[in-house]
C-alpha positions in Angstrom: 0.0 0.0 0.0 1.5 3.4 -1.0 0.5 6.8 0.3 0.7 9.7 -2.1 0.6 13.4 -1.3 -0.8 15.7 -3.9 -2.2 19.2 -4.3 -5.5 20.0 -5.9 -7.3 23.2 -6.8 -11.0 23.4 -6.4 -13.4 26.2 -7.1 -16.7 26.3 -5.2 -19.3 28.7 -4.0 -20.7 28.6 -0.5 -23.5 30.6 0.9 -22.5 32.2 4.2 -24.8 34.4 6.2 -23.4 37.5 7.8 -24.0 38.0 11.6 -26.3 40.9 10.7 -28.5 38.7 8.5 -28.6 36.0 11.2 -29.7 38.5 13.8 -32.4 39.9 11.5 -33.8 36.4 11.0 -33.8 35.8 14.7 -35.5 39.1 15.5 -38.2 38.5 12.8 -39.1 35.1 14.3 -39.5 36.4 17.8 -43.0 36.9 19.2 -43.7 40.3 20.8 -43.1 39.2 24.4 -39.9 37.4 23.5 -38.8 40.5 21.5 -39.3 42.6 24.6 -37.2 40.2 26.7 -34.5 40.3 24.0 -34.5 44.1 24.2 -34.2 44.0 28.0 -31.2 41.7 27.7 -29.6 44.0 25.1 -30.2 47.0 27.3 -28.5 45.2 30.2 -25.5 44.1 28.2 -24.9 46.9 25.7 -24.0 50.3 27.2 -24.4 52.0 23.8 -28.1 51.1 23.5 -30.6 53.4 25.2 -34.3 53.8 25.7 -35.7 56.7 23.7 -37.1 59.6 25.8 -39.9 61.2 23.7 -39.7 64.6 25.4 -35.9 65.0 25.1 -36.1 63.5 21.6 -38.2 66.5 20.5 -35.6 68.9 22.0 -32.6 67.1 20.5 -33.4 65.0 17.5 -31.0 62.3 16.4 -28.8 63.0 13.5 -27.7 59.9 11.7 -24.8 61.7 9.9 -23.7 64.3 12.4 -20.7 66.3 11.4 -17.6 65.6 13.6 -16.6 68.3 16.0 -13.0 69.6 16.3 -10.7 66.9 17.6 -13.1 64.2 16.3 -12.7 61.8 13.4 -15.6 60.3 11.4 -16.8 57.1 13.0 -16.2 54.2 10.6 -17.7 50.9 11.8 -15.8 48.0 10.5 -16.9 44.4 10.4 -15.6 42.5 13.4 -16.8 39.0 14.3 -14.9 39.0 17.6 -17.1 38.0 20.5 -14.7 39.2 23.3 -16.5 41.1 26.1 -14.3 43.8 27.6 -16.5 45.7 30.1 -13.5 46.3 32.4 -12.0 48.4 29.6 -15.2 50.4 29.4 -15.1 51.1 33.2 -11.6 52.4 32.9 -12.6 54.5 29.9 -15.5 56.0 31.8 -13.3 56.8 34.7 -10.6 58.4 32.5 -13.0 60.4 30.3 -15.8 61.1 32.7 -15.5 64.9 32.2 -16.1 64.4 28.4 -19.5 62.8 29.0 -22.1 65.5 28.5 -24.9 63.8 30.5 -27.2 66.8 30.0 -27.0 66.3 26.2 -28.0 62.6 26.4 -31.7 61.6 25.9 -31.2 59.0 28.6 -29.9 60.3 31.9 -29.3 58.1 35.0 -31.1 59.0 38.1 -27.8 59.5 39.9 -27.1 62.5 37.6 -30.6 63.9 37.0 -32.5 63.1 40.2 -35.2 61.5 38.0 -36.4 57.9 37.8 -34.0 55.6 35.8 -36.2 54.5 32.8 -33.8 51.8 31.8 -33.6 50.2 35.2 -37.3 50.5 35.5 -37.7 48.5 32.3 -35.3 45.8 33.6 -37.0 45.6 36.9 -40.4 44.7 35.3 -39.2 41.2 34.6 -41.3 38.9 36.9 -39.7 36.5 39.3 -39.8 32.8 38.4 -42.8 31.0 39.9 -42.4 28.5 42.7 -41.9 25.0 41.5 -44.0 22.0 42.7 -41.0 20.5 44.4 -40.2 23.7 46.3 -43.9 23.9 47.3 -43.9 20.4 48.6 -40.6 20.6 50.4 -41.7 23.8 52.1 -44.7 21.9 53.6 -42.6 18.8 54.3 -40.3 20.8 56.5 -43.1 21.3 59.0 -44.2 17.6 59.1 -43.4 15.9 62.3 -41.8 12.5 61.6 -38.8 10.4 62.5 -35.5 11.3 60.8 -35.6 8.3 58.5 -39.2 9.1 57.4 -38.3 12.7 56.8 -35.4 11.7 54.6 -37.6 9.2 52.7 -40.2 11.9 52.2 -37.7 14.2 50.6 -36.6 11.5 48.2 -40.2 10.9 47.2 -40.9 14.6 46.7 -37.8 15.0 44.5 -39.1 12.3 42.2 -42.6 13.6 41.8 -43.1 14.9 38.2 -44.8 18.1 37.1 -48.2 16.4 36.9 -47.9 15.5 40.6 -47.3 11.7 40.1 -44.7 9.4 41.5 -44.1 7.2 38.5 -40.8 5.7 39.8 -41.2 2.4 41.7 -40.2 2.7 45.4 -37.6 0.0 45.0 -35.7 2.1 42.4 -35.8 5.1 44.7 -33.6 3.3 47.2 -30.7 3.1 44.8 -27.9 5.6 45.3 -29.3 7.2 48.5 -26.9 8.4 51.1 -27.5 7.5 53.8 -29.3 4.4 52.6 -33.1 4.5 52.7 -35.2 1.3 52.9 -38.4 0.5 51.0 -40.1 0.2 54.3 -39.2 3.8 55.1 -40.5 5.0 51.7 -43.8 3.1 52.2 -44.2 4.8 55.6 -43.5 8.2 54.3 -45.6 8.0 51.1 -49.0 8.4 52.8 -47.7 11.5 54.6 -46.5 13.0 51.3 -49.9 12.2 49.8 -51.6 14.4 52.4 -49.7 17.5 51.3 -51.2 20.2 49.2 -52.5 20.1 46.4 -54.6 17.0 47.1 -53.6 14.1 44.8 -49.8 14.6 44.7 -47.7 11.6 45.2 -50.2 9.2 43.5 -48.8 6.4 41.4 -51.7 6.3 38.9 -54.9 8.0 38.0 -57.0 5.8 40.2 -54.9 6.5 43.3 -54.9 10.3 42.5 -58.7 10.5 42.4 -59.0 8.4 45.5 -56.7 10.7 47.4 -58.7 13.7 46.4 -61.9 12.0 47.4 -60.4 11.1 50.8 -59.6 14.8 51.3 -63.2 15.8 50.4 -64.6 13.1 52.8 -62.4 14.5 55.6 -64.1 17.9 54.9 -67.5 16.3 55.4 -68.6 15.5 51.9 -70.5 12.3 50.9 -68.2 10.6 48.4 -69.2 7.0 48.9 -70.6 6.4 45.4 -67.9 8.4 43.7 -65.2 6.3 45.5 -67.0 3.1 44.5 -67.0 4.2 40.8 -63.3 5.0 40.9 -62.4 1.8 42.7 -64.5 -0.7 40.6 -65.7 1.0 37.4 -62.9 3.2 36.1 -62.9 1.3 32.7 -66.7 1.6 32.4 -66.5 5.3 33.1 -64.1 5.7 30.3 -66.4 3.9 27.9 -69.5 5.9 29.2 -71.3 2.7 30.2 -73.7 4.5 32.6 -76.6 1.9 32.4 -74.3 -1.0 33.2 -72.7 0.9 36.1 -76.2 1.8 37.5 -77.3 -1.9 37.2 -74.2 -3.3 39.0 -74.2 -0.7 41.8 -78.0 -0.8 42.4 -78.2 2.9 41.9 -80.3 4.9 39.6 -78.9 6.4 36.3 -79.4 9.9 37.8 -77.3 9.0 40.9 -74.5 7.6 38.7 -74.6 10.8 36.6 -74.3 13.0 39.7 -71.4 10.9 40.9 -69.7 11.2 37.5 -70.3 15.0 37.6 -68.6 15.0 40.9 -65.6 13.1 39.6 -65.3 15.5 36.6 -64.5 18.3 39.0 -61.4 16.5 40.3 -58.0 17.3 38.9 -56.2 14.4 37.1 -53.0 16.4 37.1 -52.8 18.1 40.5 -49.2 19.1 40.1 -50.2 21.6 37.3 -52.0 23.7 40.0 -48.6 24.9 41.2 -46.7 27.4 39.1 -44.3 25.1 37.4 -45.9 25.8 34.1 -47.5 29.3 34.2 -50.1 30.2 31.6 -48.3 32.2 28.9 -49.3 35.8 28.4 -50.2 36.4 24.8 -49.4 39.9 23.4 -50.8 40.4 19.8 -48.4 42.1 17.4 -51.2 43.9 15.7 -54.9 45.0 16.0 -57.0 44.3 12.9 -60.4 46.0 12.5 -62.7 46.6 9.5 -63.6 50.3 8.9 -66.9 51.7 7.8 -66.0 51.4 4.1 -65.3 47.7 4.5 -61.5 48.1 4.3 -59.2 46.4 6.8 -57.3 48.6 9.2 -54.1 47.2 10.7 -52.5 48.9 13.7 -49.1 47.6 14.7 -48.6 47.6 18.5 -45.3 49.6 18.2 -45.9 51.3 21.6 -46.0 47.9 23.3 -42.2 47.8 23.6 -39.6 50.5 24.5 -38.3 52.8 21.8 -34.5 52.4 21.3 -31.7 54.6 20.1 -28.0 54.6 19.9 -26.2 56.4 22.7 -25.1 59.9 21.4 -22.6 60.3 24.2 -20.8 57.0 23.5 -21.0 57.6 19.8 -19.3 61.0 20.4 -16.6 59.4 22.5 -15.9 56.8 19.8 -15.1 59.6 17.3 -12.6 61.5 19.5 -9.0 61.2 18.3 -7.5 61.0 21.8 -9.8 58.1 22.9 -7.9 55.0 23.9 -7.7 52.6 20.9 -8.9 49.6 22.9 -11.8 51.6 24.4 -12.7 53.0 20.9 -12.8 49.5 19.4 -15.0 48.3 22.3 -17.4 51.2 21.7 -17.5 50.6 18.0 -18.5 46.9 18.5 -21.3 47.9 20.8 -22.4 50.8 18.6 -22.5 48.4 15.6 -24.5 45.9 17.6 -27.0 48.6 18.8 -27.5 49.8 15.2 -28.0 46.3 13.9 -30.6 45.6 16.6 -32.6 48.8 15.9 -32.5 48.1 12.2 -33.6 44.4 12.7 -36.6 45.5 14.8 -37.6 48.1 12.2 -37.3 45.4 9.5 -39.4 43.0 11.6 -42.2 45.6 12.0 -42.3 46.3 8.3 -42.3 42.6 7.2 -44.9 41.5 9.7 -47.2 44.4 8.7 -46.9 43.6 5.0 -47.7 39.9 5.7 -50.7 40.8 7.8 -52.0 43.2 5.1 -52.0 40.4 2.5 -53.4 37.8 4.9 -56.4 39.9 5.9 -57.0 41.1 2.4 -57.6 37.5 1.6 -59.4 36.6 4.8 -61.5 39.7 5.0 -64.7 37.7 5.4 -63.4 36.1 8.6 -63.8 39.4 10.5 -67.6 39.3 9.8 -68.5 35.6 9.7 -65.8 33.8 11.8 -63.9 30.6 11.1 -66.5 29.2 8.7 -65.5 32.0 6.3 -61.8 31.1 6.1 -60.6 30.3 2.7 -57.5 28.3 1.6 -54.4 30.5 1.8 -50.9 28.9 1.2 -47.8 30.8 2.4 -46.4 30.7 -1.1 -49.2 33.0 -2.3 -48.5 35.5 0.4 -44.8 35.3 -0.2 -45.3 36.0 -3.9 -47.5 39.1 -3.2 -45.1 40.4 -0.5 -42.1 39.7 -2.7 -40.1 37.6 -0.2 -39.1 34.0 0.2 -41.7 31.7 1.7 -39.2 31.0 4.6 -39.4 34.7 5.5 -43.2 34.5 5.7 -42.9 31.5 7.9 -40.6 33.3 10.3 -42.9 36.4 10.2 -45.8 34.2 11.2 -44.1 32.0 13.8 -45.5 32.7 17.3 -47.3 35.9 16.3 -50.9 36.7 17.4 -53.3 39.2 16.0 -56.3 40.9 17.8 -59.5 40.9 15.8 -63.1 41.8 16.7 -63.7 38.1 17.1 -60.8 37.6 19.6 -57.1 37.0 19.6 -55.9 34.3 17.1 -52.5 32.9 16.1 -51.5 34.4 12.7 -50.6 30.9 11.5 -54.3 29.9 11.7 -55.1 32.0 8.6 -52.8 29.8 6.5 -54.1 26.4 5.5 -55.1 24.2 2.6 -58.7 23.5 1.8 -61.3 21.9 -0.4 -63.7 23.1 -3.1 -67.4 22.7 -2.3 -70.1 21.4 -4.7 -71.0 25.1 -5.4 -67.4 25.9 -6.4 -66.5 27.8 -3.2 -63.0 27.3 -1.7 -63.2 26.4 2.0 -60.3 26.1 4.3 -59.8 23.0 6.5 -60.2 25.1 9.6 -63.6 26.2 8.3 -64.6 22.6 7.8 -63.5 21.8 11.3 -65.7 24.7 12.6 -68.7 23.2 10.7 -68.0 19.8 12.1 -68.0 21.1 15.6 -71.2 23.0 15.0 -72.9 19.8 13.7 -71.8 17.9 16.8 -72.8 20.7 19.2 -76.3 20.8 17.7 -76.9 17.0 17.7 -79.4 15.2 20.0 -77.2 14.0 22.9 -79.4 11.1 23.5 -78.8 9.9 20.0 -75.4 11.3 19.0 -74.3 11.2 15.3 -71.8 8.7 14.1 -68.9 9.7 11.9 -70.8 8.5 8.8 -73.8 10.7 9.8 -71.5 13.7 10.4 -70.0 13.2 6.9 -73.5 13.1 5.4 -74.4 16.3 7.2 -71.3 18.0 5.8 -72.1 16.8 2.3 -75.5 18.3 2.6 -73.8 21.6 3.2 -71.7 21.1 0.1 -68.5 19.7 1.7 -67.8 16.1 0.7 -65.2 14.4 2.8 -64.6 10.8 3.8 -65.7 9.2 7.1 -62.0 8.7 8.1 -61.4 12.4 7.5 -64.3 13.2 9.8 -62.8 10.8 12.5 -59.4 12.5 12.0 -60.8 16.0 12.5 -63.0 14.9 15.4 -59.9 13.6 17.2 -58.0 16.8 16.5 -60.9 18.8 18.0 -60.9 16.5 21.1 -64.5 15.4 20.3 -65.1 11.8 21.7 -66.8 9.2 19.5 -70.6 8.9 19.5 -70.8 6.2 22.2 -68.9 8.4 24.6 -71.0 11.5 23.8 -74.3 9.8 24.6 -76.1 11.2 27.6 -78.5 9.0 29.5 
């Protein structure tokens, strides 16, 4: 075997995105709340980025191309991919050139200099504290439980293995492995009932049946009559799932009405008690735009520009970066941060423009939705919007991702207005979401004592001009979390 060394020339083209383009794509994809968090992070890390003060802005407007003063040189921002953070150099720079900083000329003035509230710090202070986790909530209660040392240690191990739903899904035998000091299965068995008495009721259960029984036990201790409900959970959980109410009534010797009342009681219990604690807070939805039809029938789109803070590049630090006698290292540090601030402001402006143009095309096509709701949605592929806006379909996808819009009919995800569809017998194009809305309407209006089968729902849709197969009805019914006919029947 012989090894040869040779040289080869190869010509190739590669697409490489600049950091500025990458940042613009990231900003475009962010929802409004995430964008505000990103702005707060940039304000905390970039000293050259400021909040815009409207009052001072009117007195001293920003000049993008300000002529350099004497002793200053034009600021030329060069491309630099260095990620080195040198805030110590900035601190030395501020100390050495503090007298050159004209704070009165800055639109953003710290409270230490002006005696006013610090707007930037106020914005950063608005970030909410993280919610208490389920484990912290349980450990806080467990600290006040009176038990032997071994039981206390066993209880802590159990709590640390309870999942976010509130269940202990790991067998007790496995919990004994790797504990220091060693904990026995007997100690875990003794501690488990004490853990299951903690708040919220139902935590520490090993399955759904035990979870419901723990909650019923807590209600019984409070004086409620739960005898029939407990019997149903203990002996008829499978029959409850299949909605076999007559069989349950016959085997328990109770009336159908009594069984239905007990089932109604069980429906008020929580199958995932751990979710009651703030491990997964409900996300706050902030729409990017408000869409309303005007009197002439045209669609008005108002971007929520005022929902986030206005930004500008620091005039003071920009001025320092142009001074000839500024330390070269400090000057380069300032240029990197000034460039970053300019890119961020430009990316936010580009995001606003792109999202607005996409929304204009969307609601020009889905104008009837504002008057008639989901049943009026028509098929709208992203490629059609991309062609009209004049951008790539991937740009439309990023502009839509995670965005919400406020309409007279409520707040909806922007992606909802993009879908395929079907042509009705009358030649009208109907979106799949509109078909789902019609399916739900048919089920809501059915006789609950004789619910419609999937074949009957398909026939009802066909009578309205929408012909789809039974298996498609079953698919959409599952997507809408509508149970089959036998489980919808009411006795």
